[in-house]
C-alpha positions in Angstrom: 117.1 55.1 73.6 119.8 53.4 71.3 122.9 52.0 73.4 125.8 51.1 72.1 128.0 49.0 74.5 131.6 48.6 73.8 133.6 45.6 74.5 136.9 44.4 73.7 136.2 40.5 73.3 133.0 37.8 73.9 133.5 35.4 76.4 131.8 34.7 79.8 134.3 36.5 81.6 132.4 38.3 84.4 132.6 41.4 82.9 131.6 40.9 80.0 128.7 38.9 81.7 127.6 41.9 83.4 127.4 43.8 80.2 125.5 41.0 78.9 122.9 41.6 81.9 122.8 44.9 81.5 122.0 44.7 77.6 119.2 42.2 78.6 117.2 43.8 81.3 117.3 47.0 79.1 116.1 45.9 76.2 113.6 44.1 78.1 112.6 47.9 79.0 112.4 49.0 75.4 115.7 49.9 74.7 117.6 49.5 71.4 120.7 47.9 72.7 123.9 46.6 70.2 127.1 45.2 71.6 130.1 45.5 69.3 133.4 44.4 69.4 136.5 44.0 67.4 137.3 41.2 65.3 141.0 41.8 66.3 142.0 42.0 69.5 143.1 45.3 71.0 146.9 45.7 71.7 147.1 45.7 75.8 150.6 47.3 75.5 150.3 50.4 73.1 153.7 52.1 72.2 155.6 48.5 72.5 156.4 46.1 69.9 157.0 42.5 71.0 156.2 40.1 68.0 155.5 37.4 70.6 152.8 39.3 72.0 151.6 40.1 68.6 151.6 36.7 67.6 149.3 35.8 70.9 146.9 38.5 69.4 146.7 36.9 66.5 146.4 33.4 68.4 143.6 35.0 70.5 141.8 36.2 66.9 141.8 32.7 65.9 140.1 31.5 69.5 137.8 33.9 69.6 136.6 32.9 65.9 136.4 29.3 66.6 135.1 29.8 69.9 132.4 32.5 69.4 129.3 30.6 68.7 129.6 28.9 71.7 130.5 31.5 73.7 127.7 33.5 73.0 125.4 30.3 73.3 126.6 29.7 76.6 124.7 33.6 78.0 121.0 33.1 79.0 118.7 35.8 77.7 120.2 37.0 75.1 117.7 39.8 73.2 119.8 42.0 71.9 122.0 42.4 68.6 125.9 41.6 69.1 127.9 42.5 66.0 131.5 41.9 65.0 133.3 45.1 63.3 137.2 45.1 61.6 137.5 48.2 64.6 135.6 50.4 67.0 135.6 53.4 64.8 133.1 56.0 63.4 132.8 53.7 60.0 131.4 51.0 61.9 129.3 52.1 65.0 125.8 53.3 64.5 124.5 56.8 65.6 123.1 56.4 69.0 121.9 58.1 72.1 124.7 56.6 74.4 127.9 54.7 73.7 129.6 52.7 76.6 133.0 51.6 77.1 133.7 48.7 78.8 137.6 48.3 79.4 140.2 50.7 79.6 140.8 49.8 75.9 137.9 50.8 74.6 137.5 53.9 76.6 140.2 55.1 74.2 137.9 53.9 71.0 134.7 55.6 72.5 136.7 58.8 73.2 137.3 59.2 69.7 133.7 58.6 68.1 131.9 61.0 66.9 129.2 63.5 68.6 126.5 61.4 66.5 127.2 57.9 69.0 125.5 59.6 72.0 126.7 60.4 75.1 130.1 58.7 75.8 130.0 56.7 79.3 132.9 54.5 81.1 131.9 51.7 83.1 134.5 50.6 85.1 134.4 47.3 86.6 137.9 46.8 87.6 141.4 48.9 88.1 142.8 47.1 85.0 146.4 47.0 86.0 147.1 43.5 84.5 148.5 42.1 81.6 148.5 45.9 80.4 150.5 49.2 79.6 149.7 50.9 83.1 150.2 54.5 82.1 147.4 53.8 79.2 145.5 52.2 81.7 145.6 55.2 83.7 145.0 57.8 81.2 142.0 55.7 80.6 139.9 57.4 83.7 141.1 60.7 82.7 139.6 60.9 79.3 136.7 62.8 80.1 134.2 60.5 79.9 131.4 60.0 82.3 132.3 57.3 84.5 129.9 54.6 86.0 131.3 52.3 88.4 130.0 49.3 90.6 131.1 49.5 94.3 132.1 52.2 96.1 135.6 50.8 96.7 135.8 51.5 93.3 134.7 55.0 93.4 136.7 55.6 96.2 140.1 54.4 93.9 139.4 56.4 91.2 138.7 59.5 93.3 141.9 58.8 95.2 144.3 57.5 93.0 142.9 59.7 89.5 141.1 62.3 90.8 137.7 61.8 89.1 134.0 61.4 90.0 132.2 58.4 89.3 128.4 57.1 90.1 128.1 53.9 91.6 125.4 51.3 90.4 126.0 48.7 92.7 126.0 44.9 90.9 122.9 43.0 91.2 122.9 39.3 91.0 120.2 37.5 89.0 117.8 35.7 91.5 116.6 33.4 89.3 119.4 31.6 88.5 121.4 32.3 92.0 119.2 30.9 94.5 119.1 27.9 96.1 115.5 28.5 99.1 115.6 24.1 100.0 119.1 23.4 100.9 119.9 21.0 103.7 122.6 22.1 105.9 123.4 19.0 107.3 127.1 19.2 107.7 130.1 21.2 105.7 131.7 18.2 103.4 132.3 19.9 99.9 134.8 22.6 99.1 134.8 24.6 95.9 136.9 27.6 94.4 137.7 29.1 91.1 140.8 28.3 89.1 141.9 30.9 87.0 145.4 31.7 85.4 145.3 35.7 86.4 148.2 36.1 89.1 145.9 38.3 91.4 143.2 35.6 91.2 145.6 33.6 93.6 144.4 30.0 92.7 147.3 28.7 93.7 146.9 29.7 97.8 143.2 27.5 97.3 144.9 24.5 95.6 147.4 24.6 99.0 144.9 25.0 100.9 142.8 22.4 99.6 145.9 19.7 100.1 145.9 20.5 103.6 142.4 20.3 104.6 142.7 17.1 102.5 144.8 15.5 104.8 143.3 16.4 107.9 140.0 15.7 106.7 140.2 12.6 104.0 136.1 12.7 104.0 135.8 16.0 102.3 135.0 16.3 98.7 136.8 18.9 96.5 135.6 20.7 93.8 136.4 23.8 91.7 135.6 25.2 87.7 137.0 27.8 85.5 137.4 28.4 81.4 140.5 26.1 81.5 142.4 23.8 84.1 145.1 26.6 84.7 147.1 24.6 87.3 148.1 21.3 88.0 145.8 19.9 91.1 145.2 16.8 93.0 143.1 14.5 91.3 140.7 14.6 94.0 139.6 17.9 93.0 136.7 17.4 90.7 137.0 20.3 87.7 134.4 21.6 85.8 135.6 23.4 82.2 133.4 26.5 81.3 130.2 25.5 82.8 127.3 27.0 81.7 125.5 29.7 84.6 123.4 26.3 85.1 125.9 24.4 86.0 127.8 27.2 88.0 124.6 27.2 89.7 124.8 23.4 90.7 128.2 24.0 91.4 127.4 26.6 94.0 124.5 24.5 95.6 125.9 21.2 95.7 129.1 23.2 97.4 128.9 23.6 101.4 132.3 26.4 101.8 133.4 28.6 99.0 137.0 30.0 98.9 137.6 33.2 97.5 141.1 33.6 97.2 142.0 36.7 95.2 144.6 39.5 95.9 142.9 42.1 94.3 139.1 42.6 92.9 137.2 45.5 91.9 133.7 43.8 93.1 134.8 40.3 93.6 130.9 38.3 92.4 131.7 34.8 93.1 131.9 35.2 96.6 128.4 37.1 96.4 127.1 34.3 93.7 127.7 31.6 96.4 126.2 33.4 99.1 123.3 33.5 97.1 123.1 29.5 96.8 123.4 29.2 100.4 127.1 28.5 100.8 129.1 29.3 103.4 132.4 31.8 102.2 135.3 32.2 103.2 137.2 35.1 101.1 140.0 37.5 101.1 139.0 41.4 102.0 138.8 42.3 98.4 136.5 44.9 96.6 133.0 45.1 97.7 133.2 41.9 99.9 132.6 44.4 103.3 129.7 45.9 101.4 128.0 43.2 100.9 128.8 40.7 103.9 129.7 41.0 107.2 132.6 39.4 109.1 132.0 36.3 110.9 127.9 36.7 110.3 127.8 36.3 106.5 131.1 35.5 105.6 134.7 35.2 106.9 137.2 37.4 106.0 140.7 37.0 105.9 143.7 39.0 104.5 144.8 38.7 101.0 147.7 36.1 100.5 147.2 34.6 104.0 146.9 31.2 103.6 147.1 29.7 107.1 144.2 32.6 108.1 142.0 30.4 105.5 142.7 27.3 106.4 141.9 28.1 109.7 138.8 29.6 109.2 138.0 26.4 107.2 138.7 24.6 109.4 136.6 26.2 112.3 133.2 26.3 110.1 134.3 22.4 109.6 135.0 22.2 113.6 131.7 23.9 114.6 129.0 22.9 112.4 126.5 25.4 114.3 128.2 28.3 113.2 128.9 26.9 109.5 124.6 26.8 109.5 124.4 30.2 110.6 127.1 31.8 107.9 125.4 29.8 105.1 122.0 31.0 105.9 123.3 34.8 107.0 124.9 34.8 103.9 122.0 33.8 102.1 120.0 36.5 103.4 122.8 39.5 103.2 123.0 38.1 99.4 119.5 38.9 99.3 119.6 42.2 101.0 122.4 43.8 99.0 122.7 41.9 95.9 119.0 40.8 94.6 117.8 44.5 93.2 118.7 43.7 89.6 115.3 46.4 88.9 117.0 49.2 90.8 120.6 48.5 89.1 118.8 48.4 85.4 117.1 51.8 86.8 119.3 53.4 87.9 121.7 53.1 84.6 118.6 53.9 82.9 118.1 57.5 84.6 122.0 58.0 84.3 121.5 57.8 80.4 118.4 59.7 80.1 119.8 63.0 82.4 122.8 62.6 80.3 121.3 63.4 77.0 121.2 66.6 75.5 117.4 67.5 74.4 
């Protein structure tokens, strides 16, 4: 099959990485994949003119052009074509069997494409109601595109809020990358979290928890990573800027406890990646967390925004190393059970595409 994926930009964020992963594996199965993205960034606030926002879009354009090669080089296993086009339109998108929107902005572009571009799908990885015109976000789910989601949480949300059906293809993790079979579980001493500028990720809570932990346990080590350092943090937190996939694996593998602090998520992939590297996870109950982990067995679940509960959970693991070892090992086991199924996920996506094509 000829398959087009339409992405809003190229960056090593979770949603784009997942598109790259599927593209790599579908290409290995013999399919012809092209990922398209517009040179000029999408307007996330259509219908509203804001000079400051317009200037920000121009800044994003310049930043994307400068960092594009570096961003692509940090992806693993790129065996497919990536094409920058002025805009997503019939003139610049090839004819294909399937064309897939990957974000709410791209859904409107895909809807407008001619039938020669193939069956139209919308791969929904989150309810993208941040930094956007929510009216348009909500409308994107009702465009009539065939919707694929990543977990039951999202599928149920779309059904209850927008009365639309979707096909669930559960996310898989690269078990060739995220694995740490020989980790020695001696004692919890290093805490890791992701720093993000997005309010919904609530990285500030992780920093507050770590400040309290450092006062109680001065011997602990602390680490963080992200595309950039978005928040001020103490010097004792070692920060890695825009690490490669291999470096991220190293950070997970060397950490003993991972903090997942998001207020809301579509899937919540980082806690799952940490589990795959035998890092005990303390995470807010968001997205698919309950679908791939069990509280007090393979992770510790806390309610979003509950700083005290997260602090207490980490203290519990430090004070109870046997339970920490148990959760680390059970987390790894559950990750193997629920998340290491790339062949199954890709096969399901291939079958969904094939069954939609009108012969």
